[in-house]
C-alpha positions in Angstrom: 11.1 21.9 -18.0 14.5 22.8 -19.4 16.9 24.6 -17.1 19.0 26.7 -19.6 22.4 28.2 -19.5 23.7 30.6 -22.2 27.1 29.7 -23.8 28.9 31.9 -26.4 31.0 30.1 -29.0 33.9 31.5 -30.9 31.8 32.4 -33.9 29.5 34.4 -31.8 26.8 31.7 -32.1 24.7 31.3 -28.9 23.3 28.0 -27.8 21.3 27.0 -24.8 22.5 23.8 -23.1 20.0 21.7 -21.2 21.8 19.8 -18.4 20.5 16.3 -17.7 20.9 13.7 -14.9 24.0 11.6 -15.5 23.8 9.0 -12.8 20.1 8.1 -12.5 19.5 4.5 -11.4 16.5 2.2 -11.6 14.9 2.0 -8.2 13.3 -1.4 -8.1 13.7 -4.8 -9.8 10.8 -6.5 -8.0 8.8 -9.2 -9.8 5.3 -9.3 -8.5 1.9 -10.0 -9.9 -1.0 -7.8 -8.7 -4.6 -8.1 -9.6 -7.9 -6.7 -8.3 -11.5 -7.7 -8.3 -14.7 -5.8 -7.3 -16.5 -7.8 -4.6 -19.5 -5.5 -3.8 -20.7 -2.5 -5.7 -24.3 -2.3 -4.5 -24.8 1.2 -3.4 -21.9 3.0 -1.7 -20.0 0.3 0.1 -16.4 -0.6 1.1 -15.2 2.0 3.6 -13.7 0.9 6.9 -12.7 -2.4 5.5 -10.8 -5.1 7.5 -9.6 -8.4 6.2 -8.4 -11.7 7.7 -7.3 -15.0 6.1 -8.4 -18.3 7.7 -6.7 -21.7 8.0 -7.9 -22.8 4.6 -6.6 -19.6 2.9 -10.1 -18.1 2.4 -10.6 -14.4 2.9 -13.0 -12.7 5.3 -13.8 -9.0 5.0 -15.9 -6.7 7.2 -16.9 -3.2 5.8 -19.3 -0.4 6.0 -22.4 0.0 3.8 -22.8 3.8 3.6 -26.0 3.6 1.6 -27.8 1.6 4.3 -25.6 2.7 7.2 -24.9 -0.9 8.0 -22.1 -3.4 8.8 -21.5 -6.0 6.0 -19.4 -9.1 5.7 -18.1 -11.1 2.8 -16.1 -14.3 2.4 -15.1 -16.7 -0.4 -14.9 -19.7 2.0 -17.5 -21.5 -0.1 -15.6 -20.9 -3.3 -17.4 -17.8 -4.6 -18.0 -14.5 -2.8 -21.0 -14.4 -0.5 -22.2 -11.2 1.1 -24.2 -10.7 4.3 -25.5 -7.7 6.2 -24.4 -8.4 9.8 -26.0 -5.4 11.5 -28.3 -2.7 10.1 -29.8 -1.3 13.3 -29.4 2.3 12.2 -25.9 3.9 11.6 -23.5 1.1 12.5 -20.4 -0.4 10.9 -17.8 2.3 10.8 -14.3 1.5 12.2 -14.9 -2.2 11.6 -12.1 -4.7 12.4 -12.2 -8.5 11.9 -10.3 -11.5 13.2 -10.7 -15.3 12.7 -10.5 -17.9 15.5 -9.1 -21.4 15.4 -12.4 -22.7 14.0 -12.4 -20.1 11.2 -15.3 -18.2 12.7 -15.4 -14.5 12.2 -15.3 -11.9 15.1 -16.0 -8.2 14.2 -15.8 -5.1 16.4 -17.3 -1.8 15.1 -18.8 1.5 16.0 -22.4 2.1 16.7 -22.8 5.7 15.6 -26.4 6.0 16.8 -25.7 5.0 20.4 -22.0 6.1 20.3 -21.0 2.7 21.5 -18.6 -0.2 20.8 -20.3 -3.3 19.3 -19.1 -6.8 18.6 -20.5 -9.5 16.3 -19.5 -13.1 15.8 -20.8 -16.1 13.8 -19.0 -18.7 15.9 -22.4 -20.3 16.8 -23.4 -20.6 13.1 -25.4 -17.4 13.0 -24.6 -13.8 13.9 -24.7 -12.9 17.5 -24.4 -9.1 18.3 -23.8 -7.4 21.6 -22.7 -4.0 23.0 -19.2 -4.0 24.6 -18.9 -0.5 25.9 -21.4 2.4 25.9 -19.9 4.6 28.6 -20.0 7.8 26.6 -18.9 8.3 23.1 -16.7 5.2 22.6 -15.8 2.6 19.9 -14.0 4.5 17.2 -10.6 3.4 15.8 -11.2 -0.2 16.8 -8.8 -3.2 16.3 -9.3 -6.8 17.2 -7.1 -9.9 17.9 -7.8 -13.5 18.9 -5.5 -15.5 21.2 -4.6 -19.2 21.2 -7.6 -19.9 23.5 -9.9 -18.0 21.1 -10.4 -15.2 23.6 -11.2 -11.8 22.0 -9.1 -8.7 22.6 -10.1 -5.2 21.3 -8.4 -1.8 21.4 -10.4 1.3 20.7 -10.8 5.1 21.3 -12.9 6.6 24.1 -13.8 10.0 22.6 -15.5 11.3 25.7 -12.5 10.7 27.9 -9.8 11.2 25.1 -8.4 7.8 26.1 -7.0 4.5 24.7 -9.2 1.6 25.8 -8.9 -2.2 25.9 -11.6 -4.8 26.2 -11.3 -8.6 26.5 -13.9 -11.3 27.0 -13.2 -13.4 30.1 -15.6 -15.8 31.9 -18.7 -14.7 29.9 -18.2 -11.0 30.5 -16.3 -8.1 29.0 -13.4 -6.7 31.1 -12.7 -3.1 30.2 -9.5 -1.1 31.0 -8.3 2.4 30.4 -4.7 2.0 29.1 -3.7 5.6 28.5 -5.5 8.9 29.2 -2.6 11.3 29.4 -3.9 14.0 27.1 -5.8 13.1 24.0 -4.6 9.6 23.0 -6.0 6.4 21.4 -7.0 7.3 17.9 -5.8 5.0 15.1 -5.3 2.1 17.5 -3.9 -1.3 16.3 -3.6 -4.4 18.4 -1.5 -7.6 18.2 -0.7 -10.5 20.5 2.6 -12.2 21.1 3.1 -16.0 21.5 2.3 -15.8 25.3 -1.0 -13.9 24.6 0.3 -10.6 25.9 -1.1 -7.5 24.3 0.7 -4.9 22.2 -1.1 -1.7 21.0 0.1 1.1 18.8 -1.8 4.4 18.7 -1.8 8.1 18.0 -1.0 10.5 20.8 -2.8 13.6 19.5 -1.7 15.9 22.3 2.0 15.4 21.4 1.5 14.5 17.7 3.4 11.3 18.4 3.3 7.5 18.0 2.4 5.7 21.2 2.9 2.1 22.2 1.4 0.1 25.1 2.0 -3.5 26.3 1.2 -5.7 29.3 3.9 -8.2 28.4 5.7 -7.7 31.7 2.4 -7.7 33.7 1.2 -4.2 34.3 0.5 -1.9 31.3 3.6 0.0 30.2 3.2 3.1 27.9 5.9 4.7 25.9 6.5 7.1 23.0 8.0 5.5 19.9 8.4 8.5 17.7 7.7 12.2 18.3 9.9 13.7 15.5 7.3 16.1 14.0 3.7 15.3 13.5 3.7 11.5 13.4 1.6 8.5 14.5 -1.6 8.5 12.5 -2.7 5.5 10.5 -0.7 3.0 12.7 -0.6 -0.7 12.2 1.2 -3.2 14.5 2.4 -6.8 14.0 4.8 -9.2 15.8 7.3 -11.5 14.3 8.0 -15.1 15.3 10.5 -13.8 17.9 7.8 -11.5 19.3 9.6 -8.4 18.1 7.3 -5.5 17.5 6.9 -3.9 14.0 4.8 -0.8 13.4 3.9 1.1 10.2 2.5 4.7 10.5 2.2 8.0 8.8 4.6 10.9 9.1 2.5 14.0 8.5 5.4 16.4 8.7 7.3 14.8 5.9 4.2 13.2 4.2 5.9 9.9 4.4 5.5 6.2 5.3 7.4 5.3 8.4 8.4 1.9 9.9 9.4 1.2 13.5 10.8 -2.0 14.9 11.9 -2.9 18.4 15.0 -5.0 19.0 16.2 -5.7 22.5 14.2 -2.7 23.8 15.4 -0.2 21.3 13.3 1.4 18.6 14.7 1.6 15.1 12.9 4.1 12.9 13.0 4.1 9.1 11.4 6.3 6.4 10.3 3.9 3.7 8.6 6.2 1.2 8.4 10.0 1.0 7.7 10.5 -2.7 4.7 12.9 -2.8 2.2 12.3 0.0 2.3 8.7 1.1 1.7 6.5 4.1 -1.9 6.9 5.1 -4.1 3.8 5.6 -1.0 1.8 6.3 -1.3 -1.9 7.2 1.6 -4.2 8.3 1.9 -8.0 8.3 4.8 -10.4 8.7 5.2 -13.7 6.8 6.6 -17.0 8.1 10.2 -15.8 7.3 9.8 -12.7 9.4 9.7 -10.5 6.3 7.7 -7.3 6.5 4.8 -6.4 4.1 3.1 -3.1 4.2 0.2 -1.7 2.2 -0.5 2.0 2.2 -2.1 4.8 0.2 -0.3 7.3 -2.0 -2.5 10.5 -2.1 -1.2 11.5 -5.5 -1.2 8.0 -7.0 -2.9 4.9 -5.7 -2.7 1.9 -3.4 0.9 0.8 -2.9 2.7 -2.1 -1.4 6.2 -2.6 -0.1 8.2 -5.5 1.3 11.7 -6.4 2.4 11.2 -10.1 1.5 14.1 -10.0 -1.0 16.5 -8.4 1.5 15.9 -4.8 0.5 12.7 -2.7 0.3 10.8 -3.1 -3.0 7.7 -1.1 -3.7 5.0 -1.5 -6.4 1.5 -0.3 -7.1 -1.0 -2.8 -5.7 -3.8 -1.2 -7.8 -3.3 0.4 -11.2 -6.4 2.7 -11.1 -5.6 6.3 -10.3 -6.4 7.6 -6.9 -7.9 4.5 -5.4 -7.1 2.5 -2.3 -8.3 4.3 0.8 -9.7 2.4 3.9 -7.3 -0.4 3.1 -6.6 -3.5 5.1 -4.1 -6.3 4.4 -3.6 -9.9 5.4 -1.1 -12.6 4.3 -1.7 -16.2 3.4 0.7 -19.0 4.3 2.9 -18.4 1.3 3.3 -14.7 2.1 1.0 -13.4 -0.6 -0.8 -10.2 0.2 -4.6 -9.7 0.1 -5.6 -6.1 0.4 -9.3 -5.0 0.8 -10.0 -1.3 0.0 -12.6 1.3 -1.1 -12.7 2.5 -4.6 -15.4 4.8 -6.2 -18.2 3.5 -4.1 -17.2 -0.2 -4.2 -15.4 -2.8 -2.1 -12.4 -4.2 -4.0 -9.7 -6.7 -3.3 -6.1 -6.7 -4.6 -3.8 -9.7 -4.5 -0.1 -9.2 -4.5 2.0 -12.4 -5.0 5.3 -13.6 -6.3 5.1 -15.1 -9.7 6.4 -18.2 -11.5 7.5 -16.3 -14.6 11.1 -15.6 -15.5 11.7 -12.0 -16.7 15.0 -11.0 -18.3 16.0 -8.3 -17.6 13.8 -7.5 -14.5 14.1 -3.8 -15.1 16.0 -1.4 -17.4 17.6 2.1 -17.3 17.8 3.5 -20.8 20.4 6.1 -19.8 20.4 9.5 -21.5 18.7 10.3 -24.7 18.3 13.6 -26.6 14.9 14.9 -27.8 13.6 14.2 -30.5 15.6 11.0 -30.9 14.8 7.6 -29.5 16.8 4.7 -28.1 17.2 1.3 -29.6 14.6 -1.2 -28.5 15.3 -3.1 -25.3 14.1 -6.7 -25.5 12.5 -8.3 -22.5 12.0 -12.1 -22.4 9.1 -13.6 -20.5 9.2 -17.3 -19.7 6.6 -19.4 -18.0 8.2 -21.3 -15.1 4.9 -22.5 -13.7 3.3 -25.9 -14.2 0.1 -24.2 -15.5 -0.6 -22.3 -18.7 -0.5 -18.5 -18.0 -3.0 -16.5 -20.1 -1.5 -13.1 -20.8 -3.5 -9.9 -21.5 -2.6 -6.9 -23.6 0.9 -5.5 -22.9 1.1 -1.7 -22.1 3.6 0.8 -20.7 2.5 3.4 -18.2 4.1 6.4 -20.0 4.0 7.2 -23.7 7.8 8.0 -23.6 8.3 4.2 -23.5 6.5 2.9 -26.6 6.2 -0.8 -27.2 8.0 -1.5 -30.5 7.7 -5.3 -30.6 5.3 -7.6 -28.8 4.5 -11.3 -29.2 3.3 -11.6 -25.6 -0.1 -9.9 -25.7 -3.1 -12.2 -25.6 -0.9 -15.3 -25.6 -1.4 -18.5 -23.6 2.1 -19.3 -22.4 2.6 -23.0 -21.8 5.1 -24.2 -19.2 8.7 -23.3 -20.3 7.3 -21.3 -23.2 8.8 -17.8 -23.8 7.6 -14.6 -25.5 9.4 -11.2 -26.0 8.6 -7.5 -25.7 10.6 -4.6 -27.2 10.4 -1.2 -25.6 12.1 2.1 -26.6 12.7 5.3 -24.7 11.5 8.4 -26.7 11.7 11.7 -24.8 8.7 14.0 -25.5 10.5 17.3 -24.8 13.7 19.0 -23.9 15.1 18.2 -20.5 16.6 17.8 -18.2 14.3 15.3 -16.6 14.1 11.7 -15.6 11.0 9.6 -16.1 10.0 6.3 -14.6 7.4 3.9 -15.8 6.4 0.3 -16.0 5.7 -2.4 -18.5 2.4 -4.0 -17.3 1.5 -7.4 -18.5 -2.0 -8.5 -17.3 -2.6 -12.2 -16.7 -6.2 -13.5 -16.9 -5.3 -17.0 -15.6 -4.7 -18.8 -13.4 -5.5 -15.6 -11.4 -6.4 -12.0 -12.6 -3.0 -10.4 -11.9 -0.5 -8.0 -13.5 3.2 -8.3 -14.0 5.2 -5.1 -13.4 8.7 -4.3 -15.0 10.2 -1.0 -13.9 11.7 1.3 -16.6 13.7 4.6 -16.3 15.2 7.0 -18.8 16.7 10.5 -18.7 16.6 13.4 -21.2 19.7 15.5 -21.6 19.7 17.6 -24.7 21.1 20.7 -26.4 18.3 23.0 -27.5 19.4 25.6 -30.1 17.8 29.0 -29.9 17.4 29.8 -33.6 16.4 33.5 -33.0 19.6 34.1 -31.0 21.7 32.4 -33.8 20.0 34.6 -36.5 20.8 37.8 -34.5 24.4 36.8 -34.0 24.8 35.9 -37.7 23.3 39.3 -38.8 25.7 41.1 -36.5 28.6 39.1 -38.0 27.5 39.9 -41.6 27.2 43.6 -40.7 30.7 43.9 -39.3 32.1 42.0 -42.2 30.6 44.6 -44.7 27.4 42.7 -45.4 25.3 45.9 -44.7 
């Protein structure tokens, strides 16, 4: 939309001036590949996903089969994806969470809706063994699971009947169950992590106070504290610890519809709002790589699945899935190289997105076209893509995500780039209407090999034009002719 201001010139000609943005900046110069695959599309499947990566870098995913009301499990440990139904004993599998032990066996906790109980399944013996952990009322929602160095299982979950945060661990062939916090209605959206000593750390939602809660037994007895109570915050929490056992939590700020990040350094919580564009931050999941860099996946309600990391020294955010309005029930895990694997639900299917650094050189890594007046267009900006990998990279068709950035030249599409080979893309900025406005977009370059991924190059441009109101000019000219004797 154009915000107009009327200006009168000396010759009584009126124009309307559209004021543009003079100092817009490109927001990100991240170079990442993303790619997604559909793993299971039989019926309606893929909600309540949870993912873990084993020692051989294979993925393991638990998820809910809504059609059969069952718990399912899939892995690519044998090279291709195999799918199993773990438990189909009538309405089970919601709120699933998975962890992998030192032998790469899977451990899954989940909700038994029929019996309103917490259940647990493992294939550590070679076949699935299932048991009920807690059936003391309506329990077992919002589960989270972790495995310690001795392969002991630790589970956090919500006790709906008692409105409490619960904790269960398996010791000496029996489940030990504790109530961690029952002050008000607390415990939804629980997330659990263990430090190097095996102490437990749990983040959760305090519904009574609309706050983010945190509990730990690192000093011996359980200590509970409020991390953030600034507005309605604390849903969709996820917790992780770095190599120094510092706590990191991602969560949703409902008041500001934003993604939040909290970290604890020497007993002090530091809060940071990472993304507040539109409504973002639900289904957040946090993980840290071997360099203590933070990686967070989350959902943008007006867009799609997103991913942010500070691995480069500052926060960089990209779309982890290009399809519109997809990415709920997401879970993320990192491999040894710090690449992100995100499982999520999309239109009745279980999908997996991979976010990784790439071995392609892009110059420039992003571009701000500056200001341009409608209906004119900028000169083409040339982007050079070079394959720095040792393997051939098969590129797909190049596209931009907004028609105001047309591709004017392209010898990259459908090319097989050999090591050290380059290709170039030319892109223009062509405003589609009068401003003022600033538009952002991306060049997207799919790669079919060695992995199905997509390269993202951020773009930005601003429209700042002078729109002449012809009717006003004609009126002014007629008045001028009349007063000069023109009749």
